[in-house]
C-alpha positions in Angstrom: 74.2 -37.9 -31.1 71.1 -38.3 -33.2 68.2 -35.8 -32.8 64.6 -36.8 -33.6 64.7 -35.5 -37.2 68.4 -36.0 -38.0 69.6 -38.7 -40.4 72.5 -41.0 -39.8 75.3 -41.0 -42.4 74.1 -44.4 -43.6 70.5 -43.1 -44.1 71.8 -40.1 -46.0 73.9 -42.2 -48.3 71.1 -44.6 -49.0 68.7 -41.7 -49.8 71.3 -40.1 -52.1 71.9 -43.3 -54.0 68.2 -43.9 -54.4 67.8 -40.4 -55.9 70.8 -41.0 -58.2 69.5 -44.3 -59.5 66.0 -43.1 -59.9 67.2 -40.1 -61.9 68.9 -42.5 -64.3 65.6 -44.0 -65.4 63.3 -41.3 -66.8 60.5 -43.9 -67.4 60.2 -44.7 -63.7 60.2 -41.0 -62.6 57.2 -40.1 -64.8 59.3 -37.7 -66.8 59.0 -37.2 -70.5 62.7 -36.4 -70.9 64.8 -38.1 -73.5 67.2 -40.7 -72.3 70.6 -39.1 -71.6 74.0 -40.7 -71.8 75.4 -42.2 -68.6 78.9 -41.0 -68.0 81.7 -43.6 -67.8 85.1 -43.7 -66.3 88.2 -45.8 -67.0 88.6 -48.5 -64.4 92.0 -48.2 -62.7 94.8 -49.0 -65.1 92.6 -51.0 -67.5 90.9 -49.9 -70.7 87.5 -50.9 -69.3 84.8 -48.2 -69.2 82.6 -48.4 -66.2 79.4 -46.4 -65.7 79.6 -44.0 -62.8 76.2 -45.1 -61.7 76.1 -48.7 -60.4 73.3 -51.0 -59.5 73.7 -52.6 -56.1 72.3 -56.1 -55.7 71.3 -56.1 -52.0 67.7 -55.1 -52.6 67.2 -57.6 -55.5 66.7 -60.6 -53.3 64.1 -58.7 -51.2 61.9 -57.8 -54.2 58.5 -59.6 -54.0 59.2 -61.4 -57.3 62.1 -62.7 -59.2 60.5 -61.2 -62.4 60.6 -57.7 -60.9 64.2 -58.1 -59.9 65.2 -59.2 -63.4 63.2 -56.2 -64.8 65.2 -53.8 -62.6 68.6 -55.3 -63.7 67.7 -55.3 -67.4 66.3 -51.8 -67.3 69.6 -50.6 -65.7 71.6 -52.4 -68.5 69.3 -51.1 -71.2 70.0 -47.5 -69.9 73.8 -47.9 -70.0 74.7 -49.1 -66.5 77.4 -51.7 -66.7 78.6 -51.5 -63.1 76.8 -54.1 -61.0 77.6 -55.1 -57.5 76.5 -58.2 -55.6 77.4 -60.6 -52.8 76.4 -64.2 -52.0 75.5 -62.9 -48.5 72.6 -60.8 -49.7 69.4 -62.6 -48.9 71.1 -65.9 -48.5 72.2 -65.8 -52.2 68.9 -64.9 -53.7 70.2 -61.5 -55.0 73.1 -63.1 -56.7 71.0 -65.9 -58.3 68.5 -63.4 -59.6 71.2 -61.2 -61.1 72.8 -64.2 -62.7 69.4 -65.1 -64.3 69.0 -61.6 -65.6 72.5 -61.6 -67.2 72.2 -65.1 -68.6 71.1 -64.1 -72.1 72.4 -60.5 -72.2 
């Protein structure tokens, strides 16, 4: 049962992920901190090192401009994030197309 001020589990997870991603980008938080290292983990039984902070693609297709979406993706990559998630179902493919354009010349 949800009370007036209570959050659903989905709302809590969304808020927590927003805070985590925002803290990875000192520039956007207005902080003068030095850029820190993003921790990585080995992916399964491979030798691939994957950032523990990922960038989900759902919101990218909803950004007002393609240019802003590309800036978000490239900022994440420049700050060490190499785990990107996307789906063709997000915004009828717009999120995946924008991510592809951002990664084209990386």
